[in-house]
Every structure is written in C-alpha cells, then in structure tokens.
N, C-alpha and C positions, 0 to 999 in steps of 0.2 A: 679587876677593874683598874687598879693602879698600873698594871702591865699594859693595858690597852692605852691608857692616857700617856704613859711613858713612850710607847711606840708612836703614838700620834704626834707627840711633841718632837720626837727624833725626826720623824718624816717631815714635819713642818719646818724644822730647823734646816734639814738637808735641802729641801726645796728652796727656801729663802736664800740660803748662803751658797749652794752649789749651782742651782739652775737659774735662779732669778738674780744673778749677779749683774752688775752694770755691763760687763763685757758680753755676757750671753744675750742680754736684752738688745744691746746695740747690734750684735751679730745677726740675731733673728730679724731685727728691723731692717738691716741692710739687705739681707737675703730677700725679705718680703718686697722691699722697694725695687730691687733688681728684677724680681719676677714680674711685678706690676709694670715696670718700664718695658720689659721684653714683650709682655702681652699687648700693651698699648702700641708698641712699635709694629708688631705683627698685624694688629688690627688696622693701623694706618696704612701699611703696605698693601693689605688686602683691599681696603677701600680705594686706594689709588689705582690698583690693578683693575678693579671693576670699573672705575670711572674712565680709565684709559681705554678699556675695551669698548665701553659705551661711546666714547668720543670717536673712536676709530670707525665703529659701525655707522654713527651719525654722519661722519665725513664721507664715507662711501655712499650712503644714501643721498647726501647732498650732491655729490658728484654725479650720481646716476640721474637725479632729477634735473641737474643742469644740462646734461647731455640730452635728456628727453625734451627739455624746453628748447634747446638749440635745434633739435631735429624738427620740432613742431614749427618753429619760426622759419626754417628752410622750406618746409612743406607748404606753409602759407605763402611764402614768396613764390614758390613754383605755381601754386594755384592762381596767383595774381598775374603770372607772366602771360604774354601774348601767345606763346607756344602752347600752353595748356588750354587757353581759351579757344585757340584754333582747333586743337584736337577734339575738344568737347563739341564744338560747332560741327565739325566733320562727322563725329560719331552719332550725335543725337538729332541734329537738325539737317543732316544730309547736305551740308554746305560744301562748296567747292570753289577753287580758284577759276578765274577766267581762262578758258582754253582747256580746262580739264574735263574729262568725261567720266561720269560715275557709272560703274558697272555693278549691278545688284545681282548676286549669285543666289540661286535657289538653295534651299536646305538639302543636305545629302539624303538620299533615299536609304532605306534599310539595306538594300543590296550593295550600295557603295560603302556603307559603314562596315559591313561584314566581309568585304572582298578580300582583305589581307589577313584575316584571322586564319591561323593554321588549323587544319583538320587533322585530328589524330585518329588513327584507326582504332576501332573498338578492341581489337585483340591486344594492342599495345597498352591500353589503359587498365586492363584487368590485372596486370602483374607489376610488381615493383622491380625495376631494373637497377642494376648496379651502375656506378658512375662510368665504368669502362663500357658497358653495354649502351648507355645513353650516348657516349661519345661516338661509338661505332655507328649507331643509328643516325646521329647527326652528320657524320662524315660520309657515310655510305648508306643512303636512304633505303637501299635494297637489302640491307643486313637483316 
C-alpha cells in the first residue's frame, strides 16, 4: 500500500513540476489561441466567399431583370406606335389606304399543298442506303 501511495505521490509531483509548469501552460495556451484564431479566420473567409457568391448571383439576376424590363418598355412603345396600329388595322379590320386595293386569296387546296412534296419510290424506301448511294441517287436520278 505504501508503494502505491509513493508511486502516486511521485506521479503527482512529476505532473505538477514537469508538465504543469508556467512555461508549458503558457505554451499550450498560445497554441490553443493560435488554433482558435486560425479556425475563426477560415470561418470568416468561408462566410465572405459565400456572401460574395450570393452577391454575384443577385447582381446577375438584377441585370437580367433590368434587361427584361427594358425590353418590355420597348415592346410597349412599339405597341403604342402608329406603325403597329396600322398593321393591326390592316390585319384584323381589313383597313386600307386610299388608292389601295385589297386582294383576298382563297386558302390553298390539298393538291396545291402536296404539289412540291417529293415522291419516293417504294423500292428505294425498303433498303437503307449508304451515304455514297444517296449522293448517287441525288446526282443521277436514274442510278
């Protein structure tokens, strides 16, 4: 029992005089303060980076909205112009200038709509042709 108390006292003395000396405590405190300062600096830089990114995106959004507003204002000015009013009157109210004659064309028939569609022979559609063969058929229709 005395051996254990003796060892405990030796350990207690060694801790108090070797490890808990003023120099060691000051050194540990200085290291701790440096680590805290570094951590806080990194956190501040991270926060600043995030805020800068947010500011940049907000500026881009603001710029885009300003362009959209400007485009809408120009569009409104165009709608108020005499030129646009005249085009609307001509289109929907069949208005015309004096001396002009309006010609109303009938709708195209199905025959007119299909007139210029190319007719492909059935034999040619059944097979996949190479690019060279397609060019040959295009350049020489009898190929």
